[in-house]
KETIRO-346123 format. One record per atom (N, C-alpha, C): residue in one letter; x, y, z. Coordinates in Angstrom, 2 decimals. Example, Ala and Ser with C-alpha at 12.3 -4.5 7.8 and 13.67 -1.06 7.14 Angstrom:
REM residues 2
> a|13.19|-5.69|7.80
> a|12.30|-4.50|7.80
> a|13.20|-3.30|7.80
> s|12.85|-2.25|7.08
> s|13.67|-1.06|7.14
> s|12.90|0.03|7.87
END
This chain:
REM residues 182
> m|28.00|-70.80|-115.33
> m|26.47|-71.36|-115.23
> m|26.55|-72.36|-114.64
> s|25.45|-72.71|-113.82
> s|25.35|-73.79|-113.22
> s|24.33|-74.54|-113.71
> r|24.01|-75.72|-113.65
> r|23.46|-76.47|-114.30
> r|22.28|-77.14|-113.28
> q|21.15|-76.90|-113.30
> q|19.97|-77.65|-112.55
> q|19.95|-79.28|-112.65
> q|20.33|-79.85|-111.44
> q|20.03|-81.04|-111.89
> q|18.29|-81.64|-112.01
> a|18.15|-82.41|-112.59
> a|16.63|-83.07|-112.71
> a|16.41|-83.72|-111.47
> l|14.98|-83.75|-111.30
> l|14.65|-84.51|-109.90
> l|14.64|-86.00|-110.51
> p|14.72|-86.94|-109.19
> p|14.59|-88.20|-109.61
> p|13.19|-88.52|-110.01
> s|12.69|-89.57|-110.65
> s|11.53|-89.94|-111.27
> s|10.90|-89.98|-110.50
> w|10.93|-90.79|-109.39
> w|9.83|-91.10|-108.35
> w|9.04|-89.80|-107.83
> t|9.84|-88.41|-107.74
> t|9.27|-87.36|-107.50
> t|8.00|-86.86|-108.63
> n|7.71|-87.25|-109.72
> n|6.61|-87.20|-110.76
> n|5.53|-87.32|-110.21
> n|5.10|-88.34|-108.92
> n|3.95|-88.78|-108.95
> n|3.36|-88.09|-107.58
> i|4.49|-87.14|-107.27
> i|3.92|-86.36|-105.57
> i|3.38|-85.14|-106.28
> v|2.17|-84.94|-105.92
> v|1.37|-83.85|-106.51
> v|0.57|-83.17|-104.78
> p|0.96|-81.85|-104.68
> p|0.46|-81.54|-103.44
> p|-1.04|-81.10|-103.53
> v|-1.66|-81.26|-102.46
> v|-2.94|-80.97|-102.19
> v|-3.45|-79.19|-101.51
> d|-4.48|-79.04|-101.98
> d|-5.00|-77.76|-101.15
> d|-5.37|-77.99|-100.18
> m|-6.08|-76.76|-99.28
> m|-6.56|-76.86|-97.82
> m|-7.50|-77.84|-97.78
> d|-8.86|-77.98|-98.75
> d|-9.57|-79.18|-98.29
> d|-9.13|-80.27|-98.68
> g|-7.79|-80.97|-99.65
> g|-7.64|-81.99|-99.87
> g|-6.96|-82.29|-98.47
> a|-6.08|-81.91|-98.01
> a|-5.46|-81.66|-96.75
> a|-6.37|-82.03|-95.48
> a|-7.58|-81.56|-95.13
> a|-8.26|-81.43|-94.54
> a|-9.03|-82.84|-94.59
> v|-9.14|-83.37|-95.69
> v|-9.64|-84.71|-95.77
> v|-8.73|-85.85|-95.81
> l|-7.35|-85.51|-95.87
> l|-6.33|-86.57|-95.44
> l|-5.89|-86.58|-94.00
> l|-6.44|-85.51|-93.40
> l|-5.89|-85.59|-91.88
> l|-7.31|-86.02|-91.11
> g|-8.31|-86.00|-91.83
> g|-9.62|-86.42|-91.36
> g|-10.14|-85.24|-90.23
> i|-9.86|-84.02|-90.74
> i|-10.43|-83.03|-90.04
> i|-11.10|-81.97|-90.84
> s|-11.91|-81.07|-90.14
> s|-12.42|-79.73|-90.92
> s|-11.75|-79.14|-91.44
> r|-11.92|-78.24|-92.34
> r|-11.11|-77.10|-92.82
> r|-10.77|-76.25|-92.04
> r|-12.05|-75.81|-90.90
> r|-11.70|-74.84|-90.23
> r|-10.64|-75.08|-88.94
> f|-10.90|-76.29|-88.48
> f|-9.59|-76.70|-87.28
> f|-8.50|-76.98|-88.18
> l|-8.32|-77.04|-89.57
> l|-6.59|-77.10|-90.33
> l|-6.19|-76.00|-90.05
> v|-7.33|-74.62|-90.49
> v|-6.59|-73.55|-90.36
> v|-6.33|-72.88|-88.83
> d|-6.75|-73.49|-87.92
> d|-6.45|-73.45|-86.35
> d|-5.28|-74.31|-85.99
> v|-5.00|-75.13|-86.68
> v|-3.69|-75.80|-86.46
> v|-2.60|-75.19|-87.41
> i|-2.61|-74.94|-88.52
> i|-1.39|-74.33|-89.23
> i|-1.36|-72.90|-88.79
> r|-2.08|-72.27|-88.26
> r|-1.61|-70.92|-87.75
> r|-0.65|-71.27|-86.51
> q|-0.34|-72.51|-85.66
> q|0.48|-72.74|-84.86
> q|1.71|-73.06|-85.47
> h|1.28|-74.10|-86.45
> h|1.95|-75.07|-86.75
> h|2.52|-74.84|-88.18
> k|3.19|-74.30|-89.02
> k|3.28|-73.94|-90.36
> k|4.13|-75.32|-91.38
> h|3.32|-76.08|-91.49
> h|3.89|-77.29|-92.08
> h|2.92|-77.17|-93.30
> y|3.28|-76.32|-94.20
> y|2.55|-76.08|-95.44
> y|3.94|-75.50|-96.41
> e|3.45|-75.49|-97.70
> e|3.95|-74.53|-98.89
> e|3.13|-73.35|-99.17
> p|3.87|-71.93|-99.00
> p|2.78|-70.88|-99.60
> p|3.22|-71.00|-101.09
> r|2.10|-70.61|-101.46
> r|2.03|-70.69|-103.04
> r|1.12|-69.23|-103.37
> g|1.94|-68.16|-103.32
> g|0.89|-66.75|-103.46
> g|0.00|-66.84|-102.25
> n|-1.38|-66.68|-102.63
> n|-1.98|-66.66|-101.24
> n|-2.65|-67.83|-100.70
> r|-2.20|-68.75|-101.44
> r|-2.77|-70.35|-101.39
> r|-1.65|-70.98|-100.52
> k|-1.94|-72.04|-99.91
> k|-1.20|-73.35|-99.24
> k|-1.36|-74.35|-99.58
> v|-0.17|-74.92|-99.71
> v|-0.14|-76.25|-100.79
> v|0.48|-77.52|-99.42
> f|-0.17|-78.59|-99.49
> f|0.81|-79.49|-98.55
> f|0.86|-80.83|-99.37
> y|2.23|-80.90|-99.25
> y|3.10|-82.37|-99.82
> y|2.94|-83.39|-98.58
> p|3.04|-84.53|-99.08
> p|3.11|-85.63|-97.98
> p|3.85|-85.28|-96.69
> e|5.08|-85.37|-96.95
> e|5.67|-84.71|-95.57
> e|4.82|-83.76|-94.72
> h|4.07|-82.50|-95.27
> h|3.46|-81.68|-94.64
> h|2.54|-82.75|-93.99
> i|1.83|-83.29|-94.54
> i|0.64|-84.02|-94.14
> i|1.26|-84.98|-92.91
> n|2.17|-85.60|-93.06
> n|2.77|-86.56|-91.80
> n|3.01|-85.63|-90.66
> r|3.62|-84.44|-90.46
> r|4.08|-84.00|-89.77
> r|2.66|-83.27|-89.06
> l|1.64|-82.87|-89.65
> l|0.43|-82.21|-89.46
> l|-0.06|-83.61|-88.42
> k|-0.07|-84.81|-89.10
> k|-0.74|-85.59|-88.40
> k|-0.25|-85.91|-87.14
> v|1.17|-85.89|-86.60
> v|1.80|-85.90|-85.83
> v|1.39|-84.86|-84.53
> v|1.10|-83.62|-85.20
> v|0.88|-82.58|-84.42
> v|-0.43|-83.12|-83.60
> i|-1.11|-83.07|-84.71
> i|-2.78|-83.37|-84.14
> i|-2.99|-84.57|-83.21
> s|-2.18|-85.45|-83.90
> s|-2.14|-86.59|-82.59
> s|-1.88|-86.22|-81.06
> i|-0.85|-85.69|-81.12
> i|0.10|-85.13|-79.74
> i|-0.97|-84.27|-78.92
> h|-1.46|-83.59|-79.38
> h|-2.15|-82.57|-79.01
> h|-3.88|-82.99|-78.71
> r|-4.16|-84.08|-78.97
> r|-5.75|-84.33|-79.12
> r|-6.08|-85.28|-78.10
> s|-7.43|-85.68|-77.36
> s|-7.42|-86.17|-76.70
> s|-9.37|-85.88|-76.75
> p|-9.97|-87.01|-76.31
> p|-11.48|-86.56|-76.70
> p|-12.11|-85.44|-76.02
> k|-11.67|-84.86|-75.18
> k|-12.01|-83.65|-74.36
> k|-11.35|-82.48|-74.96
> d|-10.28|-82.51|-75.90
> d|-9.48|-81.77|-76.86
> d|-10.52|-81.50|-78.08
> a|-11.04|-82.53|-78.61
> a|-11.89|-82.35|-79.64
> a|-12.91|-81.67|-79.39
> l|-13.52|-82.13|-78.38
> l|-15.00|-81.24|-77.91
> l|-14.57|-79.82|-77.36
> v|-13.54|-79.52|-77.03
> v|-13.02|-77.96|-76.78
> v|-13.04|-77.38|-78.11
> q|-12.06|-78.11|-79.22
> q|-12.35|-77.33|-80.32
> q|-13.27|-77.19|-80.93
> f|-14.09|-78.09|-80.91
> f|-15.55|-78.05|-81.64
> f|-16.50|-76.98|-80.83
> v|-16.52|-76.43|-79.56
> v|-17.27|-76.09|-78.59
> v|-16.93|-74.20|-79.19
> k|-15.44|-74.06|-79.05
> k|-14.54|-72.85|-79.58
> k|-15.26|-72.18|-81.41
> a|-14.95|-73.48|-82.04
> a|-15.29|-73.02|-83.46
> a|-16.59|-72.73|-83.61
> r|-17.20|-72.92|-82.67
> r|-19.01|-72.51|-82.96
> r|-19.45|-71.60|-82.11
> i|-18.49|-71.03|-80.97
> i|-18.58|-69.69|-80.53
> i|-17.50|-68.92|-80.55
> s|-17.65|-67.91|-81.50
> s|-16.44|-67.12|-82.16
> s|-16.83|-65.94|-81.49
> g|-15.40|-64.67|-81.99
> g|-15.49|-63.61|-81.85
> g|-15.78|-62.98|-80.44
> n|-16.73|-62.10|-80.27
> n|-16.78|-61.55|-78.44
> n|-17.57|-62.50|-77.74
> m|-17.82|-63.64|-78.24
> m|-18.71|-64.43|-77.63
> m|-17.65|-65.59|-76.56
> s|-16.06|-65.55|-76.82
> s|-15.27|-66.50|-76.75
> s|-15.63|-66.59|-75.14
> d|-15.92|-65.51|-74.46
> d|-15.84|-66.11|-72.65
> d|-17.23|-66.90|-72.65
> k|-18.35|-66.90|-73.71
> k|-19.31|-67.84|-73.66
> k|-19.00|-69.25|-73.79
> a|-17.97|-69.44|-74.46
> a|-17.17|-70.63|-74.97
> a|-16.36|-71.13|-73.46
> d|-15.86|-70.21|-72.67
> d|-15.35|-70.70|-71.74
> d|-16.14|-70.82|-70.59
> e|-17.26|-70.11|-70.65
> e|-18.23|-70.60|-69.71
> e|-19.04|-72.03|-69.69
> v|-19.22|-72.36|-71.08
> v|-19.68|-73.61|-71.41
> v|-18.75|-74.50|-71.11
> l|-17.52|-74.51|-71.43
> l|-16.68|-75.41|-70.95
> l|-16.23|-76.00|-69.67
> s|-16.37|-75.00|-68.84
> s|-15.73|-74.72|-67.55
> s|-16.50|-74.87|-66.44
> d|-17.96|-74.25|-66.78
> d|-19.07|-74.67|-65.54
> d|-19.00|-75.68|-64.94
> c|-18.85|-75.33|-63.79
> c|-18.85|-76.25|-62.71
> c|-18.74|-77.65|-63.12
> v|-17.69|-78.27|-63.47
> v|-17.63|-80.13|-64.13
> v|-18.09|-80.51|-63.00
> s|-19.38|-81.25|-62.94
> s|-19.79|-81.84|-61.87
> s|-19.93|-83.60|-62.31
> g|-19.56|-84.22|-63.65
> g|-19.62|-85.20|-64.09
> g|-19.20|-85.31|-65.09
> s|-19.98|-86.13|-65.93
> s|-19.48|-86.35|-67.44
> s|-20.26|-86.20|-68.45
> v|-20.11|-85.81|-69.71
> v|-20.79|-85.75|-71.20
> v|-20.30|-87.05|-71.36
> y|-21.28|-87.75|-72.26
> y|-21.21|-89.32|-72.85
> y|-21.75|-88.95|-74.64
> f|-20.75|-89.77|-75.00
> f|-21.24|-90.33|-76.57
> f|-21.37|-91.45|-76.52
> v|-23.03|-92.11|-76.91
> v|-22.88|-93.55|-77.05
> v|-23.61|-93.87|-78.57
> r|-23.52|-94.80|-79.02
> r|-23.87|-95.46|-80.27
> r|-24.70|-96.48|-80.24
> c|-26.14|-96.68|-80.77
> c|-26.67|-97.34|-80.78
> c|-27.37|-97.70|-82.00
> v|-26.91|-98.75|-83.10
> v|-27.07|-98.57|-84.29
> v|-26.73|-97.53|-85.25
> d|-27.52|-96.53|-85.85
> d|-27.17|-95.21|-86.46
> d|-27.56|-93.98|-85.90
> r|-27.61|-94.25|-84.44
> r|-27.96|-93.38|-83.53
> r|-26.88|-92.91|-82.65
> i|-26.81|-91.51|-82.31
> i|-25.87|-91.32|-81.32
> i|-26.85|-90.48|-80.14
> k|-26.41|-91.04|-79.05
> k|-26.99|-90.19|-77.83
> k|-26.06|-89.29|-77.12
> i|-26.14|-87.91|-76.78
> i|-25.47|-87.14|-76.25
> i|-26.04|-86.90|-74.68
> g|-25.32|-87.42|-73.72
> g|-26.09|-87.31|-72.44
> g|-25.13|-86.81|-71.47
> f|-25.35|-86.71|-69.88
> f|-25.01|-86.09|-69.22
> f|-25.05|-87.11|-67.73
> t|-24.18|-87.34|-66.95
> t|-24.35|-88.12|-65.70
> t|-23.43|-87.77|-64.58
> d|-23.62|-88.24|-63.60
> d|-22.75|-88.01|-62.18
> d|-22.43|-89.26|-61.61
> n|-23.16|-90.47|-62.54
> n|-22.80|-91.82|-62.12
> n|-22.56|-92.41|-63.30
> w|-21.58|-92.43|-64.22
> w|-21.29|-93.10|-65.31
> w|-21.94|-94.70|-65.29
> d|-21.25|-95.22|-64.27
> d|-21.65|-96.82|-64.50
> d|-22.82|-97.36|-64.14
> g|-23.63|-96.48|-63.31
> g|-24.77|-96.72|-62.90
> g|-26.05|-96.44|-64.60
> r|-25.24|-95.08|-65.07
> r|-26.00|-94.68|-66.12
> r|-25.83|-95.73|-67.34
> f|-24.43|-96.25|-67.57
> f|-23.96|-97.02|-68.68
> f|-24.84|-98.79|-68.61
> r|-25.01|-99.06|-67.29
> r|-25.81|-100.26|-67.03
> r|-27.37|-100.24|-67.48
> i|-27.96|-98.66|-66.87
> i|-29.43|-98.55|-67.83
> i|-29.69|-98.56|-68.77
> l|-28.16|-97.96|-69.90
> l|-28.37|-97.58|-71.33
> l|-28.20|-99.16|-71.80
> k|-27.41|-99.74|-71.30
> k|-27.30|-101.34|-71.83
> k|-28.40|-102.03|-71.62
> t|-29.57|-101.89|-70.85
> t|-30.22|-102.72|-70.73
> t|-32.10|-102.20|-71.43
> s|-31.79|-101.02|-71.45
> s|-32.73|-100.06|-72.26
> s|-32.93|-99.99|-73.67
> c|-31.75|-100.02|-74.07
> c|-31.46|-99.98|-75.79
> c|-31.85|-101.62|-76.48
> p|-32.49|-101.56|-77.35
> p|-32.66|-102.88|-77.82
> p|-31.88|-103.33|-78.76
> y|-30.69|-102.58|-79.05
> y|-29.40|-103.24|-79.42
> y|-28.20|-102.81|-79.12
> p|-27.16|-103.40|-79.20
> p|-25.85|-103.03|-78.36
> p|-25.46|-101.85|-78.22
> v|-25.22|-101.00|-76.93
> v|-24.49|-99.79|-76.86
> v|-22.96|-99.96|-77.19
> t|-22.55|-98.53|-77.80
> t|-21.18|-98.49|-77.88
> t|-20.67|-97.44|-77.40
> v|-20.15|-97.32|-76.37
> v|-19.56|-96.04|-75.75
> v|-18.38|-95.13|-76.99
> i|-18.64|-94.15|-77.41
> i|-17.89|-93.31|-78.05
> i|-16.66|-92.56|-76.99
> a|-17.19|-91.64|-76.39
> a|-16.20|-91.03|-75.51
> a|-17.35|-90.80|-74.19
> l|-16.35|-90.46|-73.17
> l|-16.75|-89.92|-71.91
> l|-15.74|-89.08|-71.56
> v|-16.42|-87.49|-71.41
> v|-15.42|-86.17|-70.74
> v|-16.16|-85.49|-69.90
> p|-14.93|-84.95|-69.14
> p|-15.31|-84.28|-67.95
> p|-16.30|-83.04|-68.66
> g|-17.61|-82.76|-67.84
> g|-18.62|-81.69|-68.37
> g|-19.60|-81.71|-67.35
> s|-20.55|-80.68|-68.02
> s|-21.74|-80.56|-66.89
> s|-23.16|-80.58|-67.66
> r|-24.07|-80.24|-66.96
> r|-25.40|-80.04|-67.84
> r|-25.37|-79.30|-68.89
> h|-24.40|-77.81|-68.72
> h|-24.56|-76.68|-69.44
> h|-23.95|-77.13|-70.73
> l|-22.96|-78.02|-70.59
> l|-22.12|-78.26|-71.95
> l|-23.12|-79.50|-72.87
> e|-23.86|-80.06|-72.31
> e|-24.75|-81.04|-72.76
> e|-25.85|-80.53|-73.37
> l|-26.15|-79.64|-72.97
> l|-27.14|-78.63|-73.38
> l|-26.84|-77.69|-74.75
> f|-25.56|-77.17|-74.66
> f|-24.92|-76.68|-75.56
> f|-24.86|-77.52|-76.83
> l|-24.67|-78.83|-76.63
> l|-24.22|-79.76|-77.78
> l|-25.57|-80.01|-78.35
> h|-26.76|-80.37|-77.45
> h|-28.03|-80.74|-78.08
> h|-28.44|-79.31|-79.15
> r|-28.38|-78.10|-78.47
> r|-28.50|-76.91|-79.36
> r|-28.07|-77.06|-80.62
> s|-26.44|-77.28|-80.55
> s|-25.77|-77.43|-81.47
> s|-26.10|-78.16|-82.71
> f|-26.84|-79.46|-82.38
> f|-27.50|-80.56|-83.15
> f|-28.88|-80.77|-83.44
> k|-29.07|-79.74|-82.80
> k|-30.74|-79.93|-83.09
> k|-31.32|-80.13|-84.44
> d|-30.78|-79.75|-85.74
> d|-30.98|-80.16|-86.70
> d|-30.93|-81.50|-87.34
> i|-30.44|-82.17|-86.40
> i|-30.34|-83.56|-86.51
> i|-30.64|-84.38|-85.80
> r|-31.61|-83.76|-84.65
> r|-31.84|-84.52|-83.72
> r|-33.04|-85.71|-84.08
> a|-33.02|-86.92|-83.83
> a|-33.52|-87.94|-84.05
> a|-35.04|-87.90|-83.07
> h|-34.59|-87.89|-81.73
> h|-35.67|-88.17|-80.61
> h|-34.91|-87.86|-79.70
> g|-35.49|-87.06|-78.57
> g|-35.09|-86.92|-77.37
> g|-33.35|-86.33|-77.27
> e|-32.73|-87.25|-76.73
> e|-31.26|-86.97|-76.62
> e|-30.45|-87.67|-77.76
> w|-31.02|-88.38|-78.90
> w|-30.62|-89.26|-79.70
> w|-30.39|-88.40|-81.02
> f|-29.60|-88.66|-81.97
> f|-29.07|-87.48|-82.82
> f|-28.72|-88.53|-83.98
> r|-29.16|-88.44|-85.44
> r|-28.65|-88.74|-86.56
> r|-27.16|-88.68|-86.73
> e|-26.14|-89.34|-86.74
> e|-24.78|-89.46|-87.29
> e|-24.45|-88.71|-88.38
> q|-24.45|-87.23|-88.47
> q|-24.31|-86.54|-89.73
> q|-23.46|-85.42|-89.49
> g|-23.05|-84.82|-90.85
> g|-22.40|-83.53|-90.54
> g|-21.41|-83.24|-89.38
> d|-21.49|-82.11|-88.69
> d|-20.61|-81.57|-87.66
> d|-20.92|-83.21|-86.71
> l|-21.90|-83.39|-86.37
> l|-21.42|-84.53|-85.29
> l|-20.60|-85.67|-85.61
> r|-21.03|-85.92|-86.99
> r|-20.17|-87.14|-87.71
> r|-18.31|-87.05|-87.51
> e|-18.19|-85.34|-87.64
> e|-17.15|-85.15|-87.69
> e|-16.43|-84.83|-86.50
> l|-16.99|-84.42|-85.30
> l|-16.81|-84.31|-83.65
> l|-16.59|-86.30|-83.32
> i|-17.49|-86.89|-83.57
> i|-17.21|-88.44|-83.36
> i|-16.02|-88.64|-83.96
> g|-15.70|-88.61|-85.25
> g|-14.29|-88.99|-85.77
> g|-13.17|-88.63|-85.06
> l|-13.58|-87.14|-84.76
> l|-11.85|-86.53|-83.83
> l|-11.85|-87.22|-82.49
> m|-12.98|-87.41|-81.95
> m|-12.88|-88.14|-80.55
> m|-12.55|-89.50|-80.59
> v|-12.95|-90.36|-81.49
> v|-12.39|-91.55|-81.87
> v|-11.05|-91.72|-82.15
> a|-10.65|-90.81|-82.69
> a|-9.39|-90.70|-83.63
> a|-8.48|-90.35|-82.24
> a|-8.76|-89.47|-81.47
> a|-8.07|-89.19|-80.09
> a|-7.95|-90.32|-78.91
> n|-8.73|-91.40|-79.37
> n|-8.46|-92.46|-78.12
> n|-7.83|-93.76|-78.98
> e|-7.45|-93.36|-80.31
> e|-6.55|-94.69|-80.70
> e|-5.41|-94.29|-80.40
END
């Protein structure tokens, strides 16, 4: 009979987390985590559940950081919103004649999502027309079609015109794009 060795005492403090906990620790949505672990099996199966230990979280952080850019975060967002038979619609939104840039800027507690084919000129106008300092969150290659898709996606949190309150999915998207820039 072999005797099992007791685990070191420091292991008593390690508690695995479930999908929701892992998503929070990684700073991503549960939906995005599901997509990531489909390709990268960094978890421990427990029946029909998946649990994540610190080593799994650390590996997933690396996987996510290597494969992310602000554009990747935006692509992931668009594809998550357009699913099933409409995947060709997502490709259309994302690849529609990239003729400029879709930008995300912050002024106090509002986010502006816009399109421009002349970023330097547009940014100069934004800086002088806003009553408070403007911070660039992300600038990604895109089209008016992508800008319109984003405006429609966030219509429930529209403050005025192209300005939105930083809440819900928009806050999550911004977090992903900011993390990708770091």
